[in-house]
C-alpha positions in Angstrom: -51.1 -102.9 40.8 -50.1 -99.3 41.4 -52.0 -96.6 39.7 -50.1 -93.8 37.8 -50.9 -90.4 38.9 -49.9 -87.0 37.6 -47.1 -85.3 39.4 -48.2 -82.7 41.9 -48.5 -79.1 40.6 -45.8 -76.7 41.5 -46.6 -74.0 44.0 -47.8 -70.9 42.3 -44.6 -68.9 42.8 -42.4 -71.7 41.6 -44.7 -72.2 38.6 -44.4 -68.5 37.7 -40.6 -68.8 37.7 -40.8 -71.8 35.3 -43.4 -70.1 33.1 -41.7 -66.8 32.7 -38.7 -68.0 30.6 -40.9 -70.4 28.6 -43.2 -67.5 27.5 -40.4 -65.1 26.9 -38.3 -67.6 24.9 -41.5 -68.4 22.9 -41.8 -64.8 21.9 -38.1 -64.7 21.1 -38.4 -67.8 18.9 -41.3 -66.1 17.1 -39.2 -63.0 16.5 -36.4 -65.1 15.1 -38.7 -66.9 12.7 -40.5 -63.7 11.7 -37.2 -62.0 11.1 -35.9 -64.9 9.0 -39.0 -64.8 6.9 -38.7 -61.1 6.1 -34.9 -60.9 5.7 -33.7 -61.4 2.1 -31.4 -64.3 1.4 -32.0 -66.1 4.7 -34.3 -68.8 3.5 -35.9 -71.4 5.7 -34.5 -72.0 9.2 -33.6 -75.3 10.7 -34.6 -75.6 14.3 -32.7 -78.0 16.4 -30.9 -78.3 19.8 -27.3 -77.4 20.3 -25.9 -78.0 23.8 -29.4 -78.7 25.0 -30.7 -75.3 23.9 -33.0 -74.3 21.0 -30.9 -73.4 18.0 -31.8 -71.8 14.6 -29.6 -72.5 11.6 -29.5 -71.2 8.0 -28.6 -74.7 6.6 -30.4 -74.2 3.3 -28.6 -71.0 2.3 -25.6 -70.9 4.7 -26.2 -67.2 4.9 -25.8 -66.8 8.6 -24.5 -67.8 12.0 -26.4 -70.1 14.3 -28.5 -68.5 17.0 -29.2 -70.2 20.3 -31.6 -69.3 23.1 -30.5 -69.8 26.6 -31.9 -69.6 30.1 -30.3 -70.9 33.4 -31.9 -71.4 36.8 -28.9 -69.6 38.3 -30.1 -66.4 36.6 -33.8 -66.9 36.5 -34.8 -63.4 35.2 -32.3 -63.4 32.3 -32.7 -65.0 28.9 -29.8 -65.1 26.4 -29.6 -64.8 22.6 -26.3 -66.5 21.8 -24.0 -66.7 18.8 -20.6 -68.3 18.2 -18.0 -66.4 20.2 -15.5 -66.2 17.3 -17.9 -64.0 15.2 -17.8 -60.2 15.4 -21.5 -60.0 15.9 -21.7 -59.1 19.6 -19.1 -56.3 19.1 -21.1 -55.0 16.1 -24.3 -55.1 18.2 -22.5 -53.4 21.1 -21.5 -50.6 18.8 -25.0 -50.1 17.7 -27.1 -50.8 20.8 -24.9 -50.3 23.9 -27.5 -47.9 25.3 -30.4 -50.2 24.9 -29.2 -53.8 25.0 -27.0 -55.7 27.5 -24.2 -58.1 26.4 -22.1 -60.8 27.7 -18.6 -61.1 26.3 -18.5 -62.0 22.6 -21.3 -64.5 22.7 -24.7 -63.1 24.0 -27.3 -60.5 24.3 -28.8 -60.6 27.8 -32.5 -60.1 28.0 -34.5 -59.2 31.2 -37.6 -61.4 31.4 -39.3 -58.8 33.5 -39.1 -56.2 30.6 -40.8 -56.3 27.2 -38.9 -57.8 24.4 -36.9 -55.0 22.7 -38.3 -56.0 19.3 -36.9 -53.5 16.8 -33.3 -53.6 18.1 -33.4 -57.3 18.6 -34.9 -58.0 15.1 -32.0 -56.0 13.6 -29.4 -58.0 15.6 -31.1 -61.3 14.6 -31.1 -60.2 10.9 -27.4 -59.4 11.2 -26.8 -62.9 12.6 -28.9 -64.7 10.0 -26.9 -62.9 7.2 -23.5 -62.9 8.9 -21.7 -65.1 6.3 -23.4 -63.5 3.3 -22.5 -60.0 4.5 -18.9 -61.0 5.2 -18.6 -62.4 1.6 -19.6 -59.1 0.1 -17.4 -56.9 2.3 
């Protein structure tokens, strides 16, 4: 009978590449949850997977747009905060934070894993996403 053994540990440099997005995305997840908890009208978040990525939905209140977190091995130092591309969110964010945040098309904020999380600007963007539908109804 063969004995099960744990897989070998990754070399230190490889492990660091794997750990960096995990830690960063964990901080980003915490920021999303904290922002939802302090933003009026958002209510509880539903956490799920969409397209294999962590996603946050305002199912209870329907106040906002879904937010997803992304990371790809092809761009190992970049995390993404993604929203649906048909919204105006990224264009609104670009107008507010073009000097401090990086964007991709109409769907993502690009975040450099080697830099601290830009908490105040990002929290504002997250609050805007989590209240997207309720803000559009009152406009």
